[in-house]
N, C-alpha and C positions, 0 to 999 in steps of 0.2 A: 270534817271531810264531807263533801256532798254525797248524798245517797246515789248509788248507781241506778241507771235507768232500768237495768234488769231487776234489781231489788224492788224498785218502785212498781214495775209491772207485776212481779210475783205477789206483792202485797195487794195490789188492786184486784188481781185474779182470785184472791182468797176472800174477797168481800162478796156480800150477797147481791149487790147491785150490778147491772150490766157494765162492761168495760169496752169502750170503743178505742181501738188503737189505729193510728194512722202512721204508716211507714212512709217517709218522705225523703227526698233529696233536696237540699237547699238550692241547688243549681237548676233544678227542673222547673220549667215555666208553668206546667200544670200544678205542681206542688205550691209554687208561689201564688198562683191564682186561688188555691184552696185555703191559704193561710187566713184571710179574713173570714171565710166561711167557717173554719174551725173555731175561730175566736167567737163568732156569733153563736155557734152551736154550744160552746162551753157556757156562754151567758144564758142561753135559753134553757138548757138542760139543768143547770145548777148542780145540786147535790144528788139528783135522781140517778146519775150514772157517772162513771169515771171516764175521762177522756184523756188519752195520752198520745203525744206525738213523738215518734222515734226517728231520729236522723239516721238513715241507712248507712251513710258514710262513716259515722262514728260507732255504729253497732253491728258490724258484720256477723257476729255470732248469732244475734237475734234474727237477722235477715235470713240466715241459713236455717235456724231452728224453725221458723215459721214459713219457710219456703216462699219468700217474697222475691218475685222475679221482675217486677216493674214498679213504677211509682207514679202517683201515690197509690197505696193499697190500704184499704180499710178492713179491719177484722173486728167483729163484734163477738165478745166472749160473754157467755152466760154460765154462771156457776163454774168458771174456770175453763170452760170448753168452747171451742170455736162454734158459733151458731150461724154466722153469716160472713161473707167475704166478697169484696168488690174492689174495683179500682177506677182510676181516672177522675175527671172533674165531675163532681156531684152537686146538685142543688142542696141547699140547706134543708129544705123540706124532706128530701129523701133520707138523709142521714138522721134527721130528727124522728121521722116516722119509724125508721128501723129500730131506733133505741126504744121508742114508746111501745113497740110491739112486745118487748120483753121486760117491761117494768113490773 
């Protein structure tokens, strides 16, 4: 059985490295525009940080738990605690810089 996204998030939040979570909706044009940016970010960051994309439509409990009211929304966790949050279309450099601040 596949690991649940909630279990994966819990595991990542327990690790010492930063975790960037993107809450997205697959039908959202802004989210679709960010998909290749997130892929590039994952490639550039490598193992320095965790990057997790969460489909809002499939995970309403996590959407409620983290008070996500739009999409896409990015939350950066440091030591399991929210350290930064923003939303909308972002350049790769902004997301990468935010992660590097907390390495």
